C-alpha positions as CSV (number, residue, x, y, z in Angstrom):
1,M,-4.8,-28.5,-53.9
2,K,-6.8,-29.1,-50.7
3,K,-4.4,-31.8,-49.6
4,G,-1.4,-29.6,-50.1
5,L,-3.0,-26.7,-48.1
6,S,-3.9,-29.1,-45.3
7,G,-0.3,-30.4,-45.1
8,L,1.0,-26.8,-44.9
9,L,-1.3,-25.9,-42.1
10,I,-0.2,-29.0,-40.1
11,Y,3.4,-28.1,-40.7
12,I,2.8,-24.5,-39.5
13,F,0.9,-25.8,-36.4
14,F,3.6,-28.2,-35.3
15,S,6.5,-25.8,-36.1
16,G,4.7,-23.1,-34.0
17,A,4.2,-25.6,-31.2
18,A,7.8,-26.7,-31.4
19,S,8.9,-23.0,-31.3
20,A,6.8,-22.3,-28.2
21,A,8.1,-25.4,-26.5
22,W,11.7,-24.4,-27.3
23,A,11.1,-20.9,-25.9
24,Q,9.6,-22.3,-22.7
25,G,12.6,-24.7,-22.2
26,E,15.1,-21.9,-22.9
27,K,13.3,-19.6,-20.3
28,E,13.4,-22.3,-17.7
29,M,17.1,-22.8,-18.3
30,A,17.7,-19.1,-18.2
31,E,15.9,-18.7,-14.9
32,E,17.7,-21.7,-13.4
33,Y,21.1,-20.2,-14.2
34,F,19.9,-16.8,-12.9
35,K,18.9,-18.3,-9.6
36,K,22.3,-19.9,-9.3
37,D,23.9,-16.5,-10.0
38,D,25.6,-18.0,-13.1
39,C,25.1,-14.8,-15.2
40,P,27.4,-15.7,-18.2
41,K,25.2,-18.7,-19.0
42,A,22.0,-17.0,-18.1
43,L,22.9,-14.1,-20.5
44,T,23.2,-16.5,-23.4
45,Y,19.7,-17.7,-23.0
46,Y,18.1,-14.3,-22.2
47,T,19.8,-12.8,-25.3
48,A,18.3,-15.5,-27.5
49,L,14.9,-15.3,-25.9
50,L,14.6,-11.5,-26.2
51,K,15.6,-11.7,-29.9
52,T,12.5,-13.9,-30.4
53,G,10.1,-11.6,-28.5
54,Y,10.0,-9.0,-25.7
55,D,9.3,-10.2,-22.1
56,K,9.6,-7.8,-19.2
57,G,10.9,-10.4,-16.7
58,N,13.5,-11.6,-19.2
59,L,14.7,-8.1,-19.9
60,K,14.9,-7.3,-16.2
61,N,17.0,-10.3,-15.5
62,Y,19.2,-9.7,-18.6
63,T,20.0,-6.2,-17.4
64,S,20.7,-7.4,-13.9
65,C,23.2,-9.9,-15.2
66,I,24.9,-7.3,-17.4
67,I,25.4,-5.1,-14.4
68,K,26.7,-7.9,-12.3
69,T,29.2,-9.1,-14.9
70,K,30.0,-5.5,-16.0
71,G,29.4,-6.5,-19.6
72,W,28.9,-2.8,-20.6
73,N,29.9,-3.2,-24.3
74,E,27.8,-6.3,-24.7
75,G,24.8,-4.6,-23.2
76,E,25.2,-1.5,-25.2
77,Q,25.4,-3.4,-28.5
78,F,22.4,-5.5,-27.5
79,F,20.2,-2.6,-26.6
80,K,21.0,-0.8,-29.8
81,K,20.0,-3.8,-31.9
82,Q,16.8,-4.4,-30.0
83,I,15.7,-0.7,-30.2
84,K,16.1,-1.0,-34.0
85,S,14.5,-4.4,-34.4
86,D,11.7,-4.1,-31.8
87,A,10.5,-0.5,-32.1
88,L,7.2,-1.2,-30.3
89,N,9.1,-2.1,-27.1
90,S,12.0,0.4,-27.6
91,A,10.9,2.4,-24.5
92,W,11.6,-0.6,-22.2
93,Y,15.0,-1.2,-23.8
94,Y,16.0,2.5,-23.3
95,M,15.0,2.2,-19.6
96,S,17.1,-0.9,-19.2
97,W,20.0,0.8,-21.0
98,A,19.6,3.7,-18.5
99,A,19.7,1.2,-15.6
100,M,22.9,-0.3,-17.0
101,L,24.4,3.2,-17.3
102,N,23.4,3.9,-13.7
103,G,25.2,0.7,-12.7
104,Q,28.3,2.1,-14.4
105,G,28.0,5.3,-12.4
106,K,27.1,7.4,-15.6
107,A,24.1,9.2,-14.1
108,Q,23.9,12.0,-16.8
109,E,24.0,9.5,-19.7
110,A,21.3,7.4,-17.9
111,E,19.1,10.5,-17.7
112,K,19.3,10.9,-21.5
113,K,18.3,7.3,-22.0
114,N,15.3,7.7,-19.7
115,E,14.3,10.8,-21.7
116,Q,14.6,8.8,-24.9
117,A,12.4,6.1,-23.3
118,L,9.7,8.7,-22.6
119,N,9.9,10.0,-26.2
120,A,9.7,6.4,-27.5
121,S,6.4,5.8,-25.6
122,G,4.8,8.3,-27.9
123,L,1.0,8.7,-27.4
124,R,0.6,5.4,-25.5
125,I,-1.0,6.5,-22.2
126,D,-1.1,3.0,-20.7
127,L,2.6,2.5,-21.5
128,K,3.5,5.7,-19.7
129,R,1.6,4.5,-16.6
130,D,3.4,1.2,-16.7
131,M,6.8,3.0,-17.1
132,A,5.9,5.2,-14.1
133,D,5.2,2.0,-12.0
134,E,8.6,0.6,-13.1
135,F,10.4,3.9,-12.2
136,R,8.8,3.9,-8.8
137,S,9.7,0.3,-8.2
138,T,13.3,1.0,-9.0
139,G,13.5,4.1,-6.7
140,Q,13.2,6.8,-9.4
141,P,10.2,8.8,-8.3
142,E,11.2,11.9,-10.3
143,W,11.1,9.9,-13.5
144,A,7.9,8.3,-12.5
145,K,6.4,11.8,-12.2
146,N,7.9,12.7,-15.6
147,A,6.2,9.7,-17.2
148,L,2.8,10.5,-15.7
149,M,3.1,14.2,-16.6
150,S,4.0,13.2,-20.1
151,G,0.7,11.2,-20.2
152,R,-1.2,14.2,-19.2
153,E,0.5,16.3,-21.8
154,V,-0.2,14.0,-24.7
155,S,-3.8,13.4,-23.6
156,K,-4.4,17.0,-22.9
157,R,-6.1,16.0,-19.6
158,N,-5.0,17.5,-16.3
159,D,-7.2,15.0,-14.3
160,L,-5.3,12.0,-15.6
161,F,-3.3,9.8,-13.1
162,Q,-4.3,11.8,-10.0
163,L,-4.0,8.9,-7.6
164,E,-0.8,7.7,-9.1
165,L,0.7,11.2,-9.0
166,A,-0.4,11.6,-5.4
167,S,1.7,8.5,-4.5
168,V,4.6,9.8,-6.5
169,Y,4.5,13.1,-4.7
170,R,4.5,11.2,-1.4
171,D,7.7,9.5,-2.6
172,L,9.2,12.9,-3.5
173,N,8.3,14.3,-0.1
174,D,6.1,16.9,-1.6
175,P,3.0,16.7,0.6
176,E,1.4,19.9,-0.7
177,K,1.2,18.5,-4.3
178,M,0.2,15.1,-3.0
179,I,-2.8,16.6,-1.1
180,D,-3.7,18.8,-4.1
181,E,-3.9,15.8,-6.4
182,L,-6.0,13.8,-3.9
183,L,-8.4,16.7,-3.3
184,S,-8.8,17.4,-7.0
185,Y,-9.6,13.7,-7.6
186,G,-12.1,13.7,-4.7
187,T,-14.0,16.7,-5.8
188,R,-14.0,15.6,-9.4
189,Y,-15.4,12.1,-8.7
190,Q,-16.9,12.7,-5.2
191,N,-15.2,9.6,-4.1
192,I,-14.4,10.3,-0.5
193,E,-13.6,6.7,0.6
194,V,-10.6,6.4,-1.8
195,V,-9.2,9.8,-0.7
196,Q,-9.7,8.9,3.0
197,N,-7.9,5.5,2.5
198,M,-4.9,7.2,0.8
199,L,-4.7,10.0,3.3
200,Q,-4.7,7.5,6.1
201,D,-1.6,5.9,4.7
202,F,0.1,9.2,3.6
203,T,-0.5,11.6,6.4
204,K,1.3,9.9,9.2
205,D,3.9,12.6,9.6
206,E,2.9,15.5,11.9
207,K,3.9,18.2,9.4
208,E,1.7,16.6,6.7
209,Q,-1.2,16.5,9.2
210,V,-0.9,20.2,10.0
211,L,-0.7,20.9,6.2
212,L,-3.7,18.9,5.4
213,E,-5.8,20.6,8.0
214,K,-4.7,24.1,6.8
215,V,-5.4,23.2,3.2
216,L,-8.9,21.9,4.0
217,Y,-9.7,25.1,6.0
218,D,-8.5,27.2,3.1
219,K,-10.6,25.2,0.6
220,I,-13.7,25.5,2.8
221,Q,-13.3,29.3,2.9
222,K,-12.6,29.5,-0.9
223,F,-15.4,27.0,-1.9
224,P,-18.1,27.3,0.8
225,N,-20.6,25.4,-1.3
226,E,-18.4,22.3,-1.9
227,G,-19.3,20.0,0.9
228,F,-16.6,17.5,0.1
229,Y,-14.0,19.6,1.9
230,N,-16.1,19.8,5.1
231,E,-16.8,16.0,4.9
232,L,-13.1,15.3,4.6
233,L,-12.2,17.7,7.4
234,I,-14.7,16.1,9.7
235,W,-13.4,12.7,8.9
236,Y,-9.8,13.8,9.6
237,Q,-10.7,15.4,12.9
238,I,-12.6,12.3,14.0
239,Q,-9.4,10.3,13.1
240,K,-7.5,12.6,15.4
241,K,-10.3,12.3,18.0
242,D,-10.7,16.1,18.0
243,F,-14.5,16.0,18.4
244,Y,-14.8,19.7,19.2
245,K,-13.5,20.7,15.8
246,A,-15.5,18.0,14.1
247,F,-18.6,19.4,15.9
248,I,-18.0,22.9,14.5
249,Q,-17.8,21.5,11.0
250,E,-20.7,19.2,11.4
251,R,-22.9,21.9,12.9
252,A,-22.3,24.0,9.7
253,L,-23.2,21.1,7.5
254,D,-26.3,20.4,9.5
255,K,-27.5,23.9,9.1
256,R,-26.6,24.1,5.4
257,F,-28.0,20.8,4.2
258,K,-30.9,20.4,6.7
259,H,-29.8,17.1,8.2
260,N,-32.1,17.7,11.2
261,G,-29.4,16.8,13.7
262,T,-29.0,13.1,12.7
263,R,-25.3,13.4,11.8
264,L,-24.6,15.5,14.9
265,Y,-26.2,12.8,17.0
266,N,-24.0,10.2,15.4
267,L,-20.9,12.4,16.1
268,A,-22.0,12.8,19.7
269,M,-22.3,9.1,20.2
270,L,-18.9,8.6,18.6
271,A,-17.4,11.1,21.1
272,L,-19.1,9.3,23.9
273,Q,-17.7,5.9,22.8
274,N,-14.2,7.6,22.7
275,E,-14.7,8.8,26.3
276,D,-14.8,12.5,25.3
277,Y,-17.7,13.2,27.7
278,V,-17.3,17.0,27.6
279,N,-17.8,17.3,23.8
280,A,-20.4,14.5,23.7
281,G,-22.4,16.5,26.2
282,A,-21.9,19.8,24.3
283,I,-23.2,18.2,21.1
284,F,-26.2,16.6,22.7
285,D,-27.0,20.0,24.4
286,H,-26.8,21.6,21.0
287,L,-29.3,19.1,19.7
288,V,-31.7,19.8,22.6
289,K,-31.5,23.5,22.0
290,E,-31.8,23.4,18.2
291,Y,-34.5,20.7,17.9
292,P,-36.8,21.0,20.9
293,K,-39.7,19.6,18.9
294,G,-37.7,17.1,16.8
295,Q,-37.7,13.3,17.1
296,L,-34.2,13.3,18.6
297,Y,-35.1,15.6,21.5
298,P,-36.0,13.0,24.2
299,V,-32.9,10.8,23.5
300,A,-30.6,13.8,23.1
301,R,-31.8,15.2,26.3
302,R,-31.2,12.0,28.2
303,M,-27.8,11.4,26.5
304,A,-26.7,14.9,27.4
305,I,-27.2,14.0,31.1
306,F,-25.7,10.6,30.6
307,S,-22.5,12.2,29.1
308,R,-22.2,14.3,32.3
309,E,-22.9,11.2,34.3
310,E,-20.0,9.3,32.7
311,Q,-17.7,12.4,33.3
312,V,-18.7,12.4,37.0
313,K,-18.2,8.7,37.4
314,N,-14.8,8.8,35.8
315,T,-13.5,11.8,37.8
316,Y,-12.0,10.5,41.1
317,P,-13.0,10.7,43.7
318,V,-16.7,10.7,42.7
319,R,-18.5,13.6,44.4
320,R,-21.9,13.0,46.0
321,E,-23.1,16.5,45.2
322,E,-22.4,16.0,41.5
323,V,-24.3,12.7,41.6
324,Q,-27.3,14.5,43.3
325,K,-27.2,17.1,40.5
326,L,-27.4,14.3,37.9
327,L,-30.4,12.7,39.7
328,G,-32.1,16.1,39.7
329,Q,-31.6,16.5,35.9
330,Y,-32.9,13.0,35.2
331,Q,-35.9,13.6,37.4
332,Q,-36.7,16.8,35.5
333,L,-36.6,14.8,32.3
334,V,-39.0,12.2,33.7
335,D,-41.3,14.9,35.0
336,E,-41.4,16.6,31.6
337,L,-41.9,13.5,29.5
338,G,-43.6,11.1,31.9
339,V,-42.7,7.4,32.6
340,N,-42.7,5.8,29.1
341,A,-40.5,4.1,26.6
342,R,-38.6,7.4,26.1
343,T,-37.6,7.8,29.7
344,V,-37.1,4.3,31.1
345,E,-33.4,4.4,30.4
346,A,-33.2,7.6,32.5
347,L,-35.0,5.7,35.3
348,R,-32.5,2.9,35.0
349,N,-29.6,5.3,35.3
350,M,-31.2,7.0,38.3
351,A,-31.5,3.6,40.0
352,T,-27.8,2.7,39.6
353,L,-26.7,6.2,40.7
354,N,-28.7,5.9,43.9
355,A,-27.3,2.4,44.6
356,F,-23.6,2.8,43.7
357,Y,-22.9,6.4,44.8
358,L,-25.5,7.3,47.4
359,D,-26.0,3.8,49.0
360,D,-29.7,4.3,48.9
361,F,-30.6,0.7,47.9
362,K,-34.3,0.9,48.7
363,K,-34.8,3.9,46.5
364,A,-32.7,2.3,43.8
365,I,-34.8,-0.9,43.8
366,D,-38.1,1.1,43.7
367,I,-36.9,3.2,40.7
368,M,-35.6,0.1,38.9
369,Q,-38.9,-1.7,39.4
370,M,-40.6,1.5,37.9
371,A,-38.3,1.3,34.9
372,I,-39.1,-2.4,34.4
373,E,-42.8,-1.7,34.5
374,G,-42.4,1.2,32.1
375,G,-40.3,-0.8,29.6
376,K,-42.0,-4.2,30.0
377,Q,-42.8,-4.4,26.3
378,E,-39.0,-4.6,25.6
379,K,-37.6,-7.9,26.7
380,M,-34.0,-6.9,26.2
381,F,-34.5,-3.7,28.3
382,V,-36.2,-5.6,31.1
383,D,-33.3,-8.1,31.2
384,K,-30.7,-5.3,31.3
385,C,-32.6,-3.9,34.3
386,K,-32.5,-7.3,36.0
387,L,-28.7,-7.4,35.7
388,D,-28.5,-4.0,37.3
389,L,-31.0,-5.1,40.0
390,G,-28.8,-8.1,40.6
391,D,-25.8,-5.7,41.1
392,I,-27.9,-3.6,43.6
393,Y,-28.7,-6.8,45.6
394,L,-25.0,-7.7,45.6
395,L,-24.2,-4.2,46.9
396,Q,-26.8,-4.6,49.6
397,G,-25.2,-7.9,50.7
398,E,-27.7,-10.3,49.2
399,P,-25.7,-12.5,46.8
400,W,-28.4,-15.2,46.4
401,E,-31.0,-12.6,45.2
402,A,-28.3,-11.3,42.8
403,S,-27.5,-14.8,41.5
404,L,-31.1,-15.6,41.0
405,L,-31.6,-12.5,38.7
406,Y,-28.3,-13.1,36.8
407,S,-29.5,-16.7,36.2
408,Q,-32.9,-15.5,34.9
409,V,-31.1,-13.3,32.3
410,E,-28.8,-16.2,31.4
411,K,-31.8,-18.3,30.6
412,S,-33.8,-15.5,28.9
413,Q,-30.9,-14.3,26.7
414,K,-29.1,-17.7,26.3
415,D,-27.7,-17.1,22.8
416,D,-27.3,-13.3,23.1
417,L,-24.4,-11.1,24.3
418,L,-26.5,-10.1,27.3
419,G,-26.7,-13.8,28.3
420,Y,-22.9,-14.0,28.3
421,E,-22.7,-10.9,30.4
422,A,-25.1,-12.4,32.9
423,K,-23.0,-15.6,33.0
424,L,-19.8,-13.5,33.6
425,R,-21.5,-11.7,36.5
426,N,-22.5,-15.1,38.0
427,A,-18.9,-16.2,37.6
428,K,-17.7,-13.1,39.4
429,L,-20.2,-13.7,42.2
430,H,-18.8,-17.3,42.6
431,Y,-15.4,-15.7,42.8
432,Y,-16.4,-13.1,45.4
433,K,-17.8,-15.9,47.5
434,G,-14.6,-17.9,47.2
435,D,-16.1,-20.7,45.1
436,F,-13.2,-20.7,42.7
437,A,-13.8,-24.1,41.1
438,L,-17.3,-23.1,40.1
439,A,-16.1,-19.7,38.9
440,K,-13.4,-21.3,36.8
441,E,-15.8,-23.7,35.3
442,V,-18.1,-20.8,34.1
443,L,-15.1,-18.7,33.0
444,D,-13.7,-21.5,30.8
445,I,-17.0,-21.5,28.9
446,L,-16.9,-17.7,28.6
447,K,-13.4,-17.7,27.0
448,K,-15.2,-18.7,23.8
449,A,-17.8,-15.9,24.0
450,T,-18.6,-14.0,20.9
451,S,-17.6,-10.7,22.6
452,R,-13.9,-10.1,22.7
453,E,-14.3,-8.0,25.8
454,I,-16.2,-10.7,27.7
455,A,-13.8,-13.4,26.6
456,N,-10.8,-11.2,27.7
457,D,-12.4,-10.5,31.1
458,A,-13.1,-14.2,31.6
459,N,-9.6,-15.2,30.5
460,E,-8.0,-12.6,32.8
461,L,-10.0,-13.7,35.9
462,G,-9.6,-17.3,35.0
463,L,-5.8,-16.9,34.9
464,L,-5.8,-15.1,38.2
465,I,-7.7,-18.0,39.8
466,M,-5.5,-20.6,38.2
467,D,-2.2,-18.9,39.1
468,N,-3.2,-18.3,42.8
469,T,-5.1,-21.3,43.9
470,G,-3.9,-24.7,45.0
471,L,-0.7,-23.2,46.5
472,D,-2.0,-23.9,50.0
473,S,-4.6,-26.4,51.2
474,N,-7.4,-23.9,52.0
475,E,-6.7,-21.2,49.4
476,T,-6.8,-18.6,52.2
477,A,-4.9,-15.8,50.4
478,M,-7.1,-16.0,47.3
479,R,-10.3,-16.0,49.4
480,E,-9.1,-12.9,51.2
481,Y,-8.1,-11.2,48.0
482,S,-11.5,-11.9,46.3
483,A,-13.3,-10.6,49.4
484,V,-11.4,-7.3,48.9
485,E,-12.6,-7.2,45.3
486,L,-16.2,-7.5,46.6
487,L,-15.6,-4.6,48.9
488,L,-14.4,-2.5,45.9
489,F,-17.5,-3.6,43.9
490,Q,-19.6,-2.3,46.9
491,N,-17.7,1.0,46.8
492,K,-16.2,0.4,50.2
493,K,-12.8,1.7,49.1
494,Y,-11.4,2.8,52.5
495,N,-12.2,-0.7,54.0
496,A,-10.6,-2.2,50.9
497,I,-7.4,-0.2,51.4
498,D,-7.0,-1.2,55.0
499,T,-7.5,-4.9,54.1
500,L,-5.0,-4.6,51.1
501,K,-2.3,-3.2,53.4
502,H,-2.9,-6.1,55.8
503,L,-2.8,-8.6,52.9
504,Y,0.5,-7.3,51.5
505,N,2.2,-7.6,54.9
506,K,0.8,-11.1,55.3
507,Y,1.5,-12.4,51.8
508,Q,4.6,-10.6,50.6
509,N,6.1,-13.9,49.3
510,H,2.9,-15.2,47.8
511,S,2.2,-15.2,44.0
512,L,-0.6,-12.7,44.7
513,S,1.7,-10.0,46.1
514,D,2.0,-8.1,42.8
515,E,-1.7,-8.2,42.2
516,I,-2.3,-6.9,45.8
517,L,0.1,-3.9,45.1
518,W,-1.6,-3.2,41.7
519,L,-5.1,-3.2,43.3
520,T,-3.8,-1.0,46.1
521,A,-2.5,1.5,43.6
522,E,-5.7,1.5,41.5
523,T,-7.8,2.0,44.6
524,Y,-5.7,4.9,45.8
525,M,-6.0,6.5,42.3
526,K,-9.8,6.3,42.5
527,L,-9.6,8.0,45.9
528,D,-7.4,10.7,44.3
529,S,-4.7,9.8,46.9
530,N,-2.0,10.1,44.3
531,Q,1.1,10.1,46.4
532,Q,0.1,6.8,48.1
533,A,-0.8,5.4,44.6
534,M,2.7,6.3,43.4
535,A,4.4,4.7,46.4
536,A,2.5,1.4,45.7
537,L,3.4,1.5,42.0
538,K,7.0,2.2,42.7
539,L,7.2,-0.8,45.1
540,L,5.4,-2.9,42.6
541,Y,7.8,-1.9,39.8
542,S,11.0,-2.3,41.9
543,K,10.0,-5.8,42.9
544,Y,8.2,-7.1,39.8
545,S,9.4,-5.2,36.8
546,V,10.1,-8.4,34.9
547,D,6.6,-9.8,35.6
548,I,3.4,-9.3,33.7
549,L,2.4,-6.0,35.5
550,G,5.8,-4.3,35.0
551,D,4.8,-2.2,32.0
552,D,1.4,-1.5,33.5
553,A,3.0,-0.1,36.7
554,L,5.6,2.0,34.7
555,F,2.9,3.5,32.5
556,A,0.6,4.3,35.4
557,M,3.6,6.0,37.2
558,A,4.2,8.1,34.1
559,K,0.6,9.1,33.8
560,L,0.4,10.0,37.5
561,D,3.4,12.3,37.3
562,Q,2.1,13.9,34.1
563,E,-1.6,14.3,35.0
564,K,-1.8,14.5,38.8
565,L,1.6,15.3,40.3
566,N,2.7,17.8,37.7
567,N,6.2,16.2,37.5
568,K,7.0,16.6,33.8
569,D,10.6,15.5,33.9
570,E,9.9,12.4,35.9
571,A,7.0,11.5,33.6
572,M,9.2,11.8,30.5
573,K,11.8,9.6,32.1
574,F,9.2,6.9,32.8
575,Y,7.7,7.1,29.3
576,Q,11.2,6.7,27.8
577,E,12.1,3.9,30.1
578,L,8.9,2.0,29.0
579,M,9.6,2.4,25.3
580,E,13.2,1.1,25.8
581,K,12.5,-1.6,28.3
582,Y,9.2,-2.9,27.0
583,P,9.2,-2.4,23.1
584,G,6.4,-4.9,22.7
585,S,4.1,-3.3,25.3
586,I,0.6,-2.1,24.3
587,F,1.5,1.2,26.0
588,V,4.4,2.0,23.7
589,A,2.4,4.1,21.1
590,E,0.7,6.1,23.8
591,S,3.9,6.6,25.7
592,R,5.7,7.9,22.6
593,K,2.8,10.3,21.9
594,R,2.8,11.6,25.5
595,F,6.6,11.8,25.6
596,R,6.7,14.0,22.5
597,L,3.9,16.2,23.8
598,L,5.8,16.8,27.1
599,R,9.0,17.5,25.1
600,G,7.1,20.2,23.2
601,D,6.8,18.6,19.8
602,V,3.7,19.5,17.7
603,V,1.3,16.6,18.3
604,N,-2.2,16.6,16.8
């Protein structure tokens, strides 16, 4: 008896293995014929395979071949038989039948088969989700929605498939319902990251952005104790770089949830990093006013002044009286808090302002030494001060003293970002002095720096040197050009302009001529001499539009017309020309945004 049972088991094992091997071989043959677009032969194999067991890929390829060969009767008979013999997978056969009917142009009949497919899925929630995925992948979002809503109905759960439905509503161009599903999911599970990620992909259209903002404001008014909506609105406004609106929301949360200004401080720093100096200063001022005895007070007080400093330094031309006001505010801060770890950064800022904008080098050096003494416990701070001090000596015309300080920091911060910065400043110093070989040697090392910004600066300067040296025996043109850059570093802009005019006349046929015109335009812009800047840019663009500075010149011309010369039509023309002529330019996205704004479109 045992021997007979053993033989039976062996028979079953080998016959099962043989069956599996046969199926695998048939599948490979079917796929081979399908790839060759030999549908009649592929259909023979797929029909046989599907009769032995359901496979999604086999059914998809079978249906595709039926549509290609227009084997409507064959397909109908096959689907009918499979629905009867394989009830568990009948929903998929109904869907494939519907696809075949759509291929025939029988849309109404296809709708009925899709309805039958949903009915056949019964109470199987996961199957309905899979069907929705298939409907979406075949461009049938309405049926995808029906499948998911059917899942909600049979499960009696309105919170089911919220993320899936949000995606479907996006396909259906129904942003209101899309947003509603996402917000419902977010408040239910307090999962703001998922909602943010989906909104980032979904709300790229301007109308959707406006709608999202409106919905969030409505929700905040209706549910004032639900912080999720405030959080999401703040995130959205930061994405749009609307730091004023984010400040309003963050201020309300700070008061309600007793954050003691920490989140407001982070928002202010973010605004500062994004060069929104006005709102950064306003947020820091708010912190100073609201928390005069808090831990953040000293740093908020200093950063409020620093925000105004950045605004002053980036408003051309820089006005001496505004610089003196800043120095007065920093001095008040130092007088109030004393010279200590909390105020040494203020002293450092005071020193650089005196040096770069008031040409008071002696006072600048004295203040910087005071900052170094006050912060001597912090090696990193001391080395930052030494770099600034090196700059001050360079401004004063003492390059050897500057190089000595830069080299000290290089050695002290050898494996740190600050060490790379010191090395870059030394390379620029070699460049200013006309020692191009040494400068290039250092710059080649810095191209591998850990900081992308330093590596990019090194690469840019290295290319400038490489492209414009060796063309004549004494490198005269490059020496004269680098000397102008030193004048600009020393804030001697009028001297630089005169020299640049002379250089252009002298070297019109030199490879440096486009760089000379670009530097001339940039310098005029810093002097707020916008008509002269425009003339230099137009000359640059007319002669060198196909060179590397072509799109830079065109974008700068458009910005000048828009922001300084109040020539809207000309600005729009330049932005449009840039988008058409330089589709790969880094300025295309910003040009499109500015063009639409000038045209009167709603841009957030």
